[in-house]
C-alpha positions, 0 to 999 in steps of 0.5 A, spaced: 689 884 891 691 888 885 698 886 882 702 893 882 707 894 876 713 898 878 714 901 871 720 906 873 724 900 875 722 896 869 725 901 864 732 899 866 731 892 865 732 888 858 725 885 856 722 880 856 722 878 863 718 874 868 715 879 874 713 875 880 708 878 885 711 875 891 706 878 896 700 875 892 704 868 892 705 868 899 697 870 900 695 864 896 700 860 900 696 862 906 690 860 904 692 853 901 695 852 908 689 854 912 684 850 908 688 844 907 689 843 914 682 845 916 680 839 911 686 834 913 689 834 906 696 833 904 699 838 899 704 836 894 706 842 889 706 840 882 713 843 880 711 842 873 707 848 873 713 853 875 720 850 877 723 857 878 728 856 884 725 862 888 718 860 887 720 853 889 723 855 896 717 859 898 713 854 897 717 849 900 718 853 906 711 852 908 712 845 909 708 842 903 710 836 899 712 836 891 709 832 885 714 831 880 714 828 873 722 827 872 728 826 876 731 833 875 724 835 878 726 831 884 733 834 884 730 841 884 725 839 889 730 837 894 735 843 893 729 847 894 728 844 901 722 840 900 722 834 904 724 828 900 719 823 904 713 828 901 715 827 894 711 823 889 713 821 883 709 821 877 710 820 869 708 814 864 716 814 862 720 814 868 727 812 866 732 807 870 736 813 872 730 817 874 727 811 878 734 811 881 734 818 883 727 817 887 730 811 890 736 814 892 732 820 896 727 815 899 721 819 896 714 818 899 712 814 893 712 812 885 705 814 882 706 808 877 702 808 871 703 801 867 705 794 869 712 794 866 714 800 870 712 796 876 716 790 874 722 795 873 721 799 879 721 792 883 728 790 879 731 797 881 729 797 888 731 790 889 738 792 886 738 798 891 736 793 897 730 798 898 722 797 898 719 802 894 712 805 896 707 805 890 701 808 888 697 806 882 695 812 878 688 810 876 684 813 870 677 814 873 674 816 866 671 822 868 671 828 863 674 834 866 670 839 861 677 842 859 681 843 853 683 836 850 690 837 851 690 838 858 685 832 859 688 826 863 683 822 866 679 819 860 680 811 858 683 814 851 689 818 855 696 815 855 696 816 863 695 810 868 691 804 869 683 803 867 678 802 873 677 795 871 684 793 872 685 796 879 684 790 883 688 785 879 694 790 879 694 791 886 694 784 887 700 784 882 704 789 886 703 784 892 707 779 888 713 783 887 717 783 893 721 790 893 714 794 892 709 796 897 702 798 895 700 805 899 695 808 895 691 810 889 692 816 885 687 820 880 688 826 876 683 828 871 686 834 868 688 841 868 684 848 869 678 845 871 673 851 873 667 847 873 667 843 880 662 838 878 667 834 875 670 833 882 663 831 884 664 826 878 671 824 881 668 823 888 663 818 885 668 814 882 673 813 887 667 812 892 664 806 888 672 803 887 673 803 894 667 799 895 669 794 890 676 794 893 674 793 900 669 787 898 676 784 895 680 785 901 684 791 899 684 798 903 689 803 900 692 808 905 692 814 901 687 817 896 691 822 892 686 826 888 691 830 883 690 837 882 686 841 876 683 847 880 683 852 875 684 860 875 680 866 872 685 868 866 680 874 865 679 877 871 686 876 875 685 882 879 678 881 881 680 873 883 687 873 884 686 867 889 682 861 887 676 858 891 681 853 895 675 853 901 670 850 896 675 846 893 677 842 899 670 842 902 668 839 896 672 833 897 671 833 905 664 833 904 663 828 897 669 823 898 667 817 903 674 816 906 675 810 910 678 811 918 686 812 918 686 814 910 690 820 908 687 825 903 693 828 898 692 833 892 697 836 887 695 843 886 700 847 881 697 852 876 692 854 882 698 856 886 703 860 882 699 862 875 696 869 878 703 871 881 707 871 874 707 876 869 710 877 862 713 884 861 715 886 854 716 892 850 712 894 844 717 894 838 713 897 833 705 898 832 704 896 825 697 898 821 695 893 816 689 894 811 684 892 816 688 891 823 693 894 827 698 890 830 702 891 836 709 887 835 712 886 842 719 883 844 716 877 847 714 871 843 712 864 844 719 862 846 717 866 852 710 864 853 708 858 849 701 857 852 697 861 847 700 858 841 700 851 844 693 851 847 690 857 844 690 860 851 687 866 853 691 871 857 689 878 859 694 883 855 695 890 858 698 896 856 701 899 863 705 905 860 699 908 856 693 913 859 690 914 852 683 911 849 682 904 847 684 901 840 683 894 838 690 891 836 692 884 834 698 883 839 704 879 836 711 876 837 717 876 833 718 869 832 718 866 825 712 862 826 705 865 824 702 862 831 706 867 835 700 871 837 698 873 844 691 875 842 687 878 837 682 884 837 684 886 844 682 892 847 689 896 849 690 903 851 693 907 845 699 904 844 706 906 841 713 904 840 716 903 847 710 902 851 710 896 856 705 891 855 703 885 860 701 878 859 697 877 865 697 870 869 703 867 866 706 864 873 704 857 871 706 853 864 710 860 862 717 860 864 718 853 865 716 852 858 720 857 855 725 855 849 731 858 845 728 857 839 730 862 834 736 862 838 733 867 843 735 868 850 731 865 856 727 870 859 730 872 866 725 873 872 725 878 877 721 879 884 716 884 887 720 884 893 727 885 891 727 888 884 
């Protein structure tokens, strides 16, 4: 499925902006819905990937749950139509206000990450006269084979409890009268393309389950988190990740107990390929050894290249000329405001539309007003 860019319609829109291919998003949701049901997995969309209200409503309409990491994400999820009983709330630094938002909305559970957090949730739940469902986030100490800034499941990461603490923490939860232990939560990282990392995760979970069972503990839910990567290099050839392979892996490798429920939290894999940054060429500058395409989008609109050295395919959709080699850069007063170096683009001139592909995840949601720039607007393929 190839995304079509309606250039004539773009000419009347102020750049930069986000352009979402809703047909691709819906096709992706179709696949997730089919494969998750086939493999008995409950899906909770990770809102941190993209919180655009239109995108959230499209995902919520499929009956999926939501994975939230802030109180405001819970509110956005509810406003978009997600069922609160399918909302899970993770994060190492939940404030009292955020915990109370979760309690007020009777969310499915809190994915707790420390002993002090458990004590505070118990205290606030007691004040509210409620019992809070708790899943414990466990670090499986599995290397996700991905960027160090998006690896989350190692012992040195700030998230969750280490494996050896699991049984003691479950027992501790049992001493707190306003908490109800319902499951274990794992998340090893993001943009995982080597699925062997998930094999490793399954081995750890299986061993942990055996150990816990010997001590009389049997979690109702196993949440494997998210992390499935996408193809940033070839978005048209691989617009939808292999969800069939992903879900089947856990069905085959994870030794779930009778009546145990499997949950997952995809984010990037749901929305990344449907979103694109549309920007115009401001200047083409020729240096001594390089040519620069200077565009009106900057790291304020898409920060991933500056923050993670991330690759996004860059295309000139205005030109039919021969290819040339350029550095594609933005206008922000920072030397890290670079989208790509030594990129092959069709011969580029002032005013040409440039597309930064696969920007639907961690793009619009991370935009800022640095340099007092306006936040980018969003447009959609079905109503532009």
